C-alpha positions as CSV (number, residue, x, y, z in Angstrom):
1,M,78.0,-53.1,188.0
2,P,76.4,-50.3,190.1
3,G,73.0,-51.4,191.4
4,A,73.5,-55.0,190.4
5,K,73.1,-57.9,192.8
6,P,75.8,-60.4,191.9
7,Y,75.1,-64.0,192.5
8,M,77.5,-66.9,192.2
9,R,77.1,-70.6,192.9
10,Y,80.5,-71.6,194.4
11,T,80.1,-75.2,193.5
12,D,79.7,-74.5,189.8
13,S,82.6,-75.5,187.6
14,P,81.2,-75.7,184.0
15,R,83.4,-76.5,181.1
16,R,84.6,-73.2,179.7
17,P,87.5,-72.0,177.6
18,R,89.8,-70.0,180.0
19,L,86.8,-68.7,181.9
20,H,85.5,-67.0,178.7
21,T,81.9,-65.8,179.0
22,W,81.6,-67.2,182.5
23,F,81.5,-65.0,185.6
24,G,82.2,-67.1,188.6
25,P,84.4,-67.1,191.7
26,M,87.7,-67.3,189.8
27,S,86.8,-64.5,187.4
28,M,85.4,-62.4,190.2
29,V,88.7,-62.6,192.1
30,H,90.6,-61.9,188.9
31,F,88.5,-58.9,188.2
32,V,88.9,-57.4,191.7
33,T,92.6,-58.1,192.1
34,Q,93.8,-57.8,188.5
35,M,96.1,-60.8,189.0
36,N,96.9,-60.9,185.3
37,G,95.9,-57.9,183.3
38,N,93.8,-54.8,183.8
39,W,90.1,-55.5,183.8
40,L,89.0,-52.3,185.6
41,P,87.6,-49.8,183.2
42,G,88.9,-46.3,183.0
43,T,85.6,-45.0,184.4
44,C,85.9,-47.0,187.7
45,Y,86.8,-45.3,191.0
46,E,90.4,-46.4,191.1
47,S,92.0,-44.6,194.0
48,Q,94.1,-42.4,193.7
49,C,94.0,-42.2,189.9
50,W,90.3,-41.3,190.0
51,Q,90.9,-38.1,192.1
52,L,93.5,-37.0,189.5
53,K,91.0,-37.7,186.6
54,A,88.2,-35.8,188.4
55,G,90.4,-32.7,189.0
56,M,91.8,-32.8,185.4
57,N,88.3,-33.2,184.0
58,S,87.2,-30.1,185.9
59,V,90.1,-27.9,184.9
60,L,89.6,-28.8,181.2
61,D,86.1,-27.5,181.4
62,D,87.5,-24.3,182.9
63,V,90.1,-23.9,180.1
64,K,87.4,-24.5,177.4
65,N,85.1,-21.9,178.9
66,N,87.5,-19.2,180.0
67,H,90.6,-19.5,177.9
68,P,89.5,-19.8,174.3
69,N,93.0,-19.3,172.8
70,D,94.7,-22.1,174.8
71,I,95.5,-25.4,173.3
72,A,96.4,-28.6,175.2
73,G,97.5,-32.2,174.8
74,L,97.9,-35.1,177.1
75,V,100.7,-37.6,177.6
76,F,100.7,-40.7,179.9
77,F,104.0,-42.1,181.1
78,A,104.6,-45.4,183.0
79,T,106.9,-48.3,182.3
80,S,106.1,-50.5,180.5
81,H,102.6,-49.6,179.8
82,H,102.1,-45.9,178.9
83,N,104.6,-44.7,176.3
84,G,103.3,-41.9,174.0
85,V,100.8,-39.2,173.3
86,R,97.3,-40.0,174.6
87,A,95.5,-36.9,173.2
88,A,97.0,-34.7,170.4
89,L,97.6,-31.0,170.8
90,G,94.5,-29.1,170.0
91,Q,91.2,-27.7,171.3
92,N,89.1,-30.8,171.3
93,F,88.5,-30.6,175.1
94,Q,85.9,-33.3,175.0
95,G,88.4,-35.6,173.4
96,L,91.0,-34.7,176.1
97,K,88.4,-35.6,178.7
98,N,87.5,-38.8,176.9
99,S,91.2,-39.9,176.9
100,L,91.1,-39.8,180.8
101,F,88.4,-42.5,180.9
102,Y,88.1,-44.6,177.8
103,P,90.2,-47.3,175.9
104,K,92.9,-45.9,173.7
105,S,91.8,-47.9,170.6
106,L,88.2,-46.5,170.9
107,L,89.1,-42.8,171.3
108,T,88.8,-41.9,167.6
109,A,85.4,-43.5,167.4
110,I,84.2,-42.1,170.7
111,N,85.4,-38.6,169.7
112,G,83.4,-39.0,166.5
113,G,80.2,-39.7,168.3
114,D,80.2,-43.5,168.7
115,I,78.9,-44.3,172.2
116,T,78.0,-47.9,171.7
117,T,81.3,-49.7,170.7
118,E,83.0,-51.4,173.5
119,I,85.8,-53.8,174.3
120,R,85.5,-56.8,176.7
121,P,88.0,-58.1,179.2
122,Y,89.3,-60.8,176.9
123,T,90.5,-60.2,173.3
124,T,88.4,-62.1,170.8
125,T,91.3,-63.8,169.1
126,T,93.6,-65.1,171.9
127,L,91.3,-64.9,174.9
128,T,93.9,-63.0,176.8
129,G,93.6,-59.7,178.6
130,Y,94.3,-56.4,176.8
131,N,97.6,-54.7,177.3
132,D,97.5,-52.1,180.1
133,V,98.2,-49.3,177.7
134,E,94.7,-49.7,176.4
135,I,93.1,-48.7,179.7
136,P,93.8,-45.2,181.2
137,N,94.6,-46.5,184.7
138,A,97.7,-46.3,186.8
139,A,100.1,-49.2,186.0
140,G,103.8,-49.8,185.9
141,G,106.9,-47.9,187.1
142,T,107.5,-44.2,187.3
143,D,109.4,-43.0,184.2
144,P,109.3,-39.2,184.0
145,A,111.8,-38.7,181.2
146,T,109.5,-40.5,178.8
147,G,106.6,-38.2,179.6
148,L,108.8,-35.1,179.4
149,A,110.4,-36.2,176.1
150,Y,107.0,-36.8,174.4
151,S,105.8,-33.4,175.8
152,F,108.8,-31.8,174.1
153,N,107.9,-33.5,170.8
154,M,104.2,-32.6,171.1
155,L,105.1,-28.9,171.5
156,S,107.8,-28.9,168.9
157,P,106.9,-27.1,165.6
158,S,108.6,-29.9,163.7
159,T,106.8,-31.1,160.6
160,I,109.2,-33.8,159.4
161,A,107.9,-37.4,159.2
162,A,110.5,-38.9,161.6
163,A,109.5,-36.4,164.3
164,Q,105.8,-36.9,163.8
165,A,106.3,-40.6,164.2
166,V,107.4,-40.0,167.8
167,G,104.6,-37.6,168.8
168,T,105.2,-34.1,167.5
169,G,102.1,-32.0,167.6
170,N,103.2,-29.2,165.2
171,G,103.2,-26.6,168.0
172,R,103.0,-23.1,166.7
173,R,106.5,-21.5,166.6
174,G,105.2,-18.1,168.0
175,A,103.3,-19.5,171.0
176,Q,104.6,-19.9,174.5
177,K,105.0,-23.5,175.7
178,I,104.3,-24.9,179.2
179,I,104.6,-28.5,180.4
180,I,102.7,-29.5,183.5
181,F,104.4,-32.5,184.9
182,E,102.3,-34.4,187.5
183,T,103.6,-37.5,189.3
184,D,102.7,-39.6,192.3
185,G,106.0,-41.4,192.7
186,V,109.8,-41.3,192.7
187,P,111.6,-42.2,189.5
188,N,112.4,-45.9,189.4
189,S,112.7,-46.8,185.7
190,Y,113.5,-45.1,182.4
191,R,113.7,-45.1,178.7
192,T,116.9,-43.4,177.5
193,P,115.9,-40.2,175.5
194,T,118.0,-39.4,172.5
195,Y,117.9,-35.8,171.2
196,T,118.1,-35.2,167.5
197,Q,119.3,-31.7,166.6
198,R,117.5,-30.2,163.6
199,G,117.0,-26.6,164.7
200,Y,113.3,-25.9,165.4
201,N,112.6,-29.4,163.9
202,S,114.5,-31.0,166.8
203,Y,112.8,-34.0,168.6
204,Y,113.4,-36.9,170.9
205,T,113.4,-40.7,170.4
206,L,113.4,-43.2,173.2
207,S,115.0,-46.6,173.8
208,G,113.5,-49.7,175.5
209,V,112.6,-49.8,179.1
210,T,115.2,-50.2,181.9
211,S,113.8,-51.1,185.3
212,A,115.7,-49.7,188.3
213,S,115.4,-49.0,192.0
214,N,113.4,-46.1,193.6
215,G,115.3,-42.9,193.3
216,N,117.5,-44.1,190.4
217,T,119.9,-41.3,189.5
218,T,120.0,-42.3,185.8
219,G,116.3,-41.8,185.3
220,I,116.3,-38.7,187.4
221,N,119.1,-37.1,185.3
222,H,117.4,-38.0,182.1
223,A,114.4,-36.1,183.3
224,Y,116.5,-33.1,184.2
225,D,118.2,-33.1,180.8
226,V,114.9,-33.1,178.9
227,I,113.6,-30.2,181.0
228,K,116.8,-28.2,180.5
229,Q,116.5,-28.8,176.8
230,A,112.9,-27.7,176.7
231,V,113.5,-24.3,178.3
232,K,116.4,-23.4,175.9
233,P,115.7,-20.8,173.2
234,M,114.1,-22.2,170.0
235,A,116.3,-22.0,167.0
236,T,115.3,-19.7,164.2
237,T,116.0,-22.2,161.4
238,A,115.8,-25.9,160.7
239,T,119.5,-26.4,160.2
240,T,121.0,-29.8,161.1
241,S,124.5,-28.6,162.0
242,G,126.3,-25.8,163.8
243,A,125.1,-23.7,166.7
244,G,121.7,-23.2,165.2
245,A,120.9,-27.0,165.3
246,D,120.4,-27.0,169.1
247,S,116.9,-25.9,169.9
248,G,114.5,-25.8,172.8
249,L,110.9,-24.5,173.0
250,G,111.5,-21.0,174.5
251,L,111.0,-17.6,172.8
252,P,112.6,-14.3,173.6
253,N,109.4,-12.8,174.9
254,A,107.7,-16.1,175.9
255,P,110.1,-18.5,177.7
256,A,109.1,-22.2,177.9
257,R,108.3,-23.4,181.4
258,V,107.9,-26.7,183.3
259,Y,105.5,-26.9,186.3
260,P,105.9,-30.1,188.4
261,I,103.0,-31.2,190.6
262,A,103.3,-33.7,193.5
263,F,100.2,-35.8,193.8
264,G,99.0,-38.4,196.3
265,D,99.9,-40.6,199.2
266,L,103.7,-40.4,198.9
267,F,103.6,-36.7,199.6
268,D,101.0,-36.8,202.4
269,E,102.7,-36.4,205.7
270,V,99.5,-37.0,207.6
271,L,98.3,-40.1,205.8
272,A,101.8,-41.6,205.3
273,P,104.1,-40.1,207.9
274,G,106.8,-42.7,207.4
275,A,107.0,-42.7,203.6
276,T,110.5,-43.9,202.7
277,Y,111.1,-42.0,199.5
278,R,109.2,-38.8,200.2
279,D,112.3,-36.6,200.7
280,Q,113.8,-37.9,197.5
281,A,110.6,-37.4,195.5
282,N,110.2,-33.8,196.9
283,A,113.8,-32.9,196.1
284,F,113.5,-34.4,192.6
285,L,110.4,-32.3,191.8
286,A,111.9,-29.1,193.4
287,K,114.9,-29.5,191.1
288,C,112.6,-30.1,188.1
289,A,110.9,-26.8,188.9
290,E,114.3,-25.1,189.2
291,H,115.4,-26.4,185.8
292,G,112.0,-25.6,184.4
293,G,112.1,-21.9,185.4
294,T,109.3,-22.2,187.9
295,G,111.1,-22.9,191.1
296,T,113.8,-21.6,193.5
297,A,117.4,-22.7,193.2
298,G,118.3,-24.9,196.2
299,A,114.7,-25.7,197.2
300,I,114.1,-29.2,198.5
301,K,110.3,-29.1,198.2
302,L,107.6,-27.6,195.9
303,P,105.3,-24.8,197.1
304,D,102.3,-26.1,199.0
305,S,100.0,-25.1,196.2
306,Q,101.7,-27.7,194.0
307,I,101.5,-30.6,196.5
308,I,98.1,-32.3,196.1
309,T,97.3,-34.3,199.2
310,G,94.5,-34.7,201.8
311,P,91.0,-36.3,201.7
312,Y,89.3,-37.3,198.5
313,Q,87.5,-34.0,197.7
314,Q,90.4,-31.9,198.9
315,R,92.7,-33.5,196.4
316,I,90.3,-32.8,193.5
317,D,89.8,-29.2,194.6
318,R,93.5,-28.5,195.2
319,L,94.5,-30.0,191.8
320,R,91.8,-28.0,190.0
321,D,93.0,-24.8,191.7
322,C,96.6,-25.5,191.0
323,L,96.0,-26.2,187.3
324,E,93.7,-23.2,186.9
325,R,96.4,-20.9,188.3
326,I,98.9,-22.3,185.7
327,F,96.3,-22.1,182.9
328,Q,95.7,-18.4,183.7
329,T,98.8,-17.6,181.6
330,G,96.8,-18.6,178.5
331,V,99.5,-20.6,176.7
332,S,100.0,-23.9,174.8
333,V,100.1,-26.6,177.4
334,V,100.9,-30.3,177.6
335,L,99.7,-32.3,180.6
336,I,101.7,-35.4,181.4
337,E,100.8,-37.9,184.1
């Protein structure tokens, strides 16, 4: 803990159930290295995730103070840990900020004013660590199609129960929709998204996880397909058959858009000049921008303003500035990371 002076007697080896309630050399190593589970709290300085959180925290304050008509939601994506909506679509900006730092199971209580309830590294029943989905830290593989599919669901106006079970946020039919897609890696795993055509009630479901190699084309193409679906015109009815069954999120005077953001070491040509998959990651995000209506056809790299690299504070500032420019449009937004 900050300010504490930890002390351990290295010869100590008391009888204890799976190190429970005992902080000694073994549990210290476990805590630091996360050999089996995620003991680091969401409020710790976990580079590079912390820089992303700090920038997002700042821009949410800006949206709250300067864009009173905007609503936003938050989706995490990573195989196998983060799979779903983290913060529902709305204007609870403190709740959005809380979801960046605190355990998933405690968010409802924390958003309701409970600041004392906590969880410990071990569960009370099995004395095992919590699943990584519980803690809002980076973990697992890069699975962009999952984040994009849940973003589609969140912004969908669908009110049917099956769609709500997979993350729909009852997005207003007359509002413009924007997805901000942030990633620090190249796709290397995926859940297969299945699109259910129901007019403006359309939504995605997802299969189990498939692990793959860096730059896997199946996962990349799934992401492209979801983006292309999102920017299609929204159907005017909730029909389940015929041409009107296929629906995106776009409106005639307010097209849906997808803004990709490249974040972190992989994209930093100074810090990591020999990064193996940088070109693939850059090309992937440039194509996402092209399909999402925010990039140039044939580009192999995002604009510099959407590439967040550099020293600690520079990353925070660049991410904040990038997101603030996007939020200037004053539209419904889903952030996925």
